[in-house]
TIPA-439011 format. One record per residue (C-alpha): y, z, x; residue in three letters. Coordinates in pm, whole numbers, plus 50000, padded with zeros to 5 digits. Layout:
TIPA-439011
YZXala/...
//
This chain:
TIPA-439011
444578453606874met/442568455106550ser/443838477206269ser/440718499006296ser/441418506006665lys/445098511206601gln/444598535706314asn/441448554606411ser/441228589106566ile/438098592806781val/437268611607100ala/436498583907350asp/436328546307293met/434488541507623ser/431378556107457leu/431048526507221ala/428168508707406pro/425908539007361glu/426868540506995gly/426008503806940his/422538509807085leu/421948539006847lys/423098519206544ile/420988489306642asp/417918511706678trp/418208526206327val/419008491806181arg/415608480006300gln/413978508606106his/415928505205779met/414398474805605pro/415528484605255val/419148487805361leu/418848454705549asn/417738437805228arg/420668452705037ile/423018441605313arg/421848405605260glu/422578409004888gln/426008424004953phe/426928396805202glu/426098370404941ala/427618387704636glu/430638405804794gln/430668433604528pro/433448453104703phe/435718424104794lys/439328435604810gly/438438472404761leu/438918502704985lys/436008526605035val/436288560905200ser/433128578405318ile/432418613705435thr/428878619605559leu/427208633205869his/428588607806110leu/425668596206316glu/423888563006357ala/422208560606016lys/425438568205835thr/427208543006056ala/424818516005943tyr/425458524705577leu/429188520505645ala/428498486305795lys/426468476105490val/429328486205259val/431728466605479lys/429398436505458ala/429948438305083gly/433628430405134gly/435088465505150ala/437758479205380glu/435908510205500val/437278543005630thr/434908570605738ile/435028606905851thr/432448633805929gly/431198659605681ser/430198685105946asn/431958692806278pro/428708695806475leu/426918664906341ser/429558639306439thr/428488617506732gln/431438604706934asp/429658573907068asp/428768562706716val/432378567806605cys/433618545606888ala/431088518406805ala/432178517906440leu/435798513206542val/434768482806747glu/432928469906439asp/436148470406235gly/435738503406051ile/438518529306057thr/437198562806180val/438768597406168phe/436188619906333ala/435378639306650lys/432578662306755tyr/433378699306704asn/437068698406609pro/438858730206508ser/438668738806136pro/442288727906096glu/441718694706272glu/438508688706078phe/440358692205748lys/443188670205870ala/440738642705965leu/439178644005619asn/442588640605459ile/443408611205688lys/440298593605556ala/441658597005203leu/445208585905281glu/444138549605250ser/444018557304873lys/440498544004825pro/439108526804518asp/435648542004575leu/434298571904768ile/430988583904907ile/431098621804922asp/428998648805089asp/429058684404962gly/431948676004730gly/434388678205022asp/436418647704921phe/436368656904553ala/437518692404626thr/440388680904848leu/441508655104595leu/441408678304295his/442868709004464ser/445328697704730glu/445908660104729arg/445788646304374pro/448338620404488asp/445568603004685leu/443228596204393met/445358573504179glu/443228542904266asn/439778559204256ile/437338542604018arg/434498566204107gly/431988574104375gly/428598587404477ala/427618622504590glu/424908629204848glu/423978666004812thr/422888693704576thr/425888714304684thr/428268686004601gly/426738680404259ile/427118717504179ile/430828715304266arg/431318683104068leu/429618697403761lys/431868727903786ala/434888704603784leu/433418686103485gln/432678718503298lys/436268730003347gln/437508696503216gly/439408687603533val/437178660703688leu/439268629103720lys/436738601403791phe/433008594203752pro/430598603904028met/426958593204058val/424598621804150ala/422588604104421val/420898636604524asn/419208639204185asp/417498605304209ala/413708608304236tyr/413648589504566cys/416248613204708lys/414838647204627tyr/411178637904653leu/411438620304989phe/414738628205160asp/414858665105071asn/411158672005116arg/409998649405399tyr/413398644105563gly/414498680305574thr/410978692005645gly/410758671405962gln/414338671806083ser/414868709306043ala/411898716406265trp/413038689306505asp/416298708706546gly/414578742406580ile/411968731106829ile/414208710407057arg/416828738307061thr/414578768307122thr/411698751707312asn/409418778107156leu/406038774806989ile/405768777006611val/401988781306587ala/401008817406531gly/404528827806430lys/405688839506087thr/408228816205927val/410348828605637val/411618800505415val/414478812805199val/414488791104886gly/411718768704752tyr/413568738804618gly/412658704204745trp/414128711305088cys/412338744905105gly/409068728305008lys/409448704205299gly/410328731205551val/407378752705440ala/404968723205444met/405878713705800arg/405818749805921ala/402278752905788lys/401338720605962gly/402688734606289leu/400348764406258gly/402748790706129ala/402138817605870lys/404668809805598val/406458834605372val/408678822105088val/411478841704921thr/412828830604584glu/414958841504286val/413418815804050asp/410148828003897ala/408768793003840ile/409398782404199lys/407918815204324ala/404698808404131val/404648773104272glu/405008786304628ala/402168810704565his/399918783204433met/400848761304730asp/399238787904947gly/402298806705074phe/402958844005064glu/405858853004834val/407918884904868met/411508897804844pro/413668888605140ile/414168925005241leu/410398927305295glu/410208893205459ala/412988903005699ala/410638928305858lys/407948902905949val/409718869906022gly/409958853306361asp/411848822806230phe/414098822905923phe/415198790405760val/417668791905469thr/417638763305217val/419288777204902thr/422798762504885gly/424018797804810asn/426078823304997arg/424898852005218tyr/421188850405139val/420568866705479ile/422938895805533arg/423488930805671gly/420558949905524glu/418238922405644his/419568923706001tyr/418898961206001asp/415128956205971val/414538923306158met/412298922106462lys/413798919906808asp/414078882906895gly/414128869706539ala/415638834806511ile/417738823906212met/418938789606109cys/420198771205804asn/419248737905646ala/421668740605352gly/424938721505340his/427458748705429phe/427398775605699asp/427528804005445val/423858811605388glu/423608834305693val/426328860905677asn/427948856606016lys/430728882505967pro/428208910305898glu/426088898906192leu/429128901306420ser/430088935406282glu/426648949306368arg/426708935106721ser/427928950607044val/427828917607231ser/427568880707160gln/426838851907396arg/425588816207403thr/422188816707574val/421358779707530arg/423208751207369lys/423278758306994asn/421728793107034ile/423998823206987glu/422598857407081glu/423758888306892tyr/422828921807051gln/422778949806795leu/423708986006859arg/420048996606889asp/419378970207155gly/417618944606934arg/418668908406981lys/418948883406695leu/419558846406742tyr/421468821506528leu/421068784006576leu/423868758106543ala/426418784106426glu/424558786906098gly/425398750806016arg/422808724605925leu/420278728906203val/418778694306155asn/422138677906223leu/423958704106429gly/421068707006674ala/419248673706625ala/419758638506489asp/419118645306121gly/416538628805899his/414338600606030pro/415748565505992ala/412988555305750glu/413928584105517ile/417658576805524met/416808540405461asp/415898548905101thr/418638574905056thr/421408552405182phe/419998523304982ala/420548545304678leu/424078553104798gln/424928516304842ala/423478506004505leu/425048535904328ser/428438526904470leu/428048491804332lys/426878506103999tyr/429878528903958val/432248500704055asn/430668477403800asp/430558503403521asn/433278529503582tyr/435098521303259lys/432018525703042ser/430618555803232ile/433648577203157gly/434768607603355val/431558626603423lys/428748632703670val/426358603703610glu/422658602303701asn/421358573603910val/419868548703662pro/416068548503681tyr/416128511003738glu/418028515604065leu/415718543604175asp/412648522304108glu/414248492004273gln/414668511304597val/411058523504579ala/409798488004522arg/411848474904815tyr/410328502505027lys/406778493704923leu/407428456804997gln/408738465505343ser/405488484405406leu/403348455805280gly/401998477104995ile/401218462204654asn/400728482004333ile/399428474003985asp/401448465003675ser/400658473403316leu/399008446003113thr/400768435202790pro/398018453002593ala/398638485202787gln/402368482902719val/401688478302348asp/399298507902349tyr/401878530902510leu/404518519602263asp/402338525401958ser/401788557301760trp/398698543501584asn/395748544901821leu/393838520101603asn/396388492301665asp/
//
């Protein structure tokens, strides 16, 4: 028996054939990551190193893990969200020689234990999601980070947590902020979240969006994508914001902007994308329309205040898979999708493969970058170098058969000169 099979904790190894089909499908639609895999196979940048990964454990993530393994690493992986883990994909990865500690919908205690198991290999490098690994290592298991050279972080939420650790002077290793790369927030957050959130909403509810009022809570890059796609589906879109600049932007993009207490009265669908806590809460439930549907596309299940929703309810039941009905005292019914967790992963398959191709290419190259430079980077949150960001974009263009212009030497000289007569 291989060490990965012997050590892994997964739900059902008999599901592996289905998982292999899923991984093979996304591989065919991830040309940038395929190119990086060829480089890694030739260069072996992670030879002799251990890499632990926590991400939404579905087929696209699985292929990233295989690319890192192709670079010579001993890879261990776990899921970053209980509802996004796909058991067939987990089983397939085990057969491919990767150690997996993940199951769909474990209890909170089991979920945490599986994350800790993924760190007990004492990795040299990590790929984190939401700062979950970093938080565990710094708060509860500092004994497991003695070998860590650094890592890469996937999300806005994780970067916020890492910068808080850095500000307090307790961060112990460098982390590359993959989420802040141009390719990540322009494409993944906007086009990926925009499409996949609505994929989750539509396939779960089987309701029409056209003619409805959609309230988008937060107008960052993810909010921009959700609002853009809602408009394309024929909805009237309302944006709520706390940032004046983003609120003006939403207004000029053609959306109505108002406080959330006012928006709560008119919304049919509510999508939270703030990364903050309890942005929809008790006073909003009190004025919502009967039948209003709420969901979240932020990292953690804290944006919709579930305790206050339960307190106001006289009954609660599951009416469809991933739809929880809350009947209020006055008879109104409110609906919450995917337990308030990421609707695009809890109730669908996440971002399209072509989007995660660029994002995971950035993850793979950032992991190599931090391994090559961890001594010179120092202990801090590091931005993705522009050269890596542009490299991924150029690989993407090449895969699409698109050519672009280059500056002439004279144009370069002009841009570098202060004297316009030169």
